[in-house]
C-alpha angles and dihedrals in degrees: 000000000000117000114241094245087065095051118111117258089248092056092045089056087069087070095050111151093018122122086224090065091050090051092049092049091049091051091048091053092047092051091048092049091050092048092046090053092050092044091054098041104032121004101048091047094060112028091164090069097026107041114195093231088064104028101056138117094266092054091044091055091045092052092049091048091053092051092043092053092045090055092047092050093049091049091049090055091050091049092049091050090050091048093050090051090053095053098041 
């Protein structure tokens, strides 16, 4: 599963008019703003410790996607446990 903020612009166009698309665009802008701030204030000032081939926007989005999916999976497990308790 690929989070919407990592979809190509062409694929996102399929959701045109959807609040889901608006949320994905908002998250993309937020991630870019956060990365740009870190790039300007931390990464670019010390390339020895923060090499550009590792500390870049693509890697930043990938790391967020991994964390995002981990949270979703953990919440899904909690929801399923709660649901089982309700029907037993």
